[in-house]
Structure formats: structure tokens, C-alpha cells
N, C-alpha and C positions, 0 to 999 in steps of 0.2 A: 797273243797268240805267237807261240814260240817259233821258229825256222818251221820245227817237225810236225807241229799243226795247221802252216800255211801250204805245206809241202801234199800232204796228207791232203787237204782240202780242193786244193787243185789236179787231185786224183780220182775227185770224185767219192773221197773216203772222209769227208768232213764228222767230225763225230771219234772216228773212230776211236782215237789215241791222244786228249787235248792235255794228260796232266800226267806227271809221273815221278811219284815219289823221289824225291832228291833226300842222293844218301846224307844222313847223317851222322857224323861220329860223336861219338858221348854226350847223347843228347842229357840235357837235366831233368832229374827224375820228377813227374809230373809236369813238366813242360805240354805243350800242345800246338798243333798245325794241322788246319786247313787243308783239302783238296778239291778243285773243283775238277768238275768233269760233263762235257754235252757231248751229246751220241741222237741223232738222228732215231726218234722210233718210227718211222713210218708215215704219221700225220705231222707230227711237230720233234724239236727236237727236246731230248730228256736231260734236265741240269739237275748233277746232284753235288749237292753241298757233305761230305763228310768230314766228319772234325775227330783225329784223334789227338789221344794225350797218350805221353811216354808213365808208366808204370810196371815194375816187375822186373825191367828189363828190357820189354819190347813195347812196341806202339799196340795201342788196343784202341778199337770205333766208341766214341762218344755219343758223337749221334750223327742222324743221317739224312736231310733231309731233300726231295724231289718236287721241281716245279717242271711246268713246262711253256714253252716258248715258241715262236716262229722263226727265232734265228739263234746261233748263240751267242754270248754275251762274250765282249772283249774278255778271254782270260790271264791274267798273269804269269808271265816264264817261268 
């Protein structure tokens, strides 16, 4: 969990913003990256894993999976 995530959780806003896409300078055509977010859904935490691919000069969503848990998993910075 990064500093921003820890701060938001300390303020009771856990899951509001746990992952921000990093700036990517000149990505290679066809390259991939994934983003994981975790947000409280009122009864459980909704964990969303989104996979992106760089094609045609932009990042496009390739897949998105959603699962639910009692807490957020540790997320990489």
C-alpha cells in the first residue's frame, strides 16, 4: 500500500483511490500493464483487476475482473 493509500485509509476513506496509473513515457506497441483497485462497497471490499494493452497510441482495456473480500489485499505501489 502506498503513502496515499495509507493516508486515505487513516482518514476512513480506504479504497477511495488505491491505484493511479503511472505515467508511461513512450510505451512499446503491444505492451501490457495491470491496475488493481480496492473499494469498500458497503458490505464487502470490491477488488477490480484491470489489464491494459498499448495499441494505436493509446491504452485500451483488455480485461477486467471483479471479486469481493472482507479486506483489501496488499497492493503494490
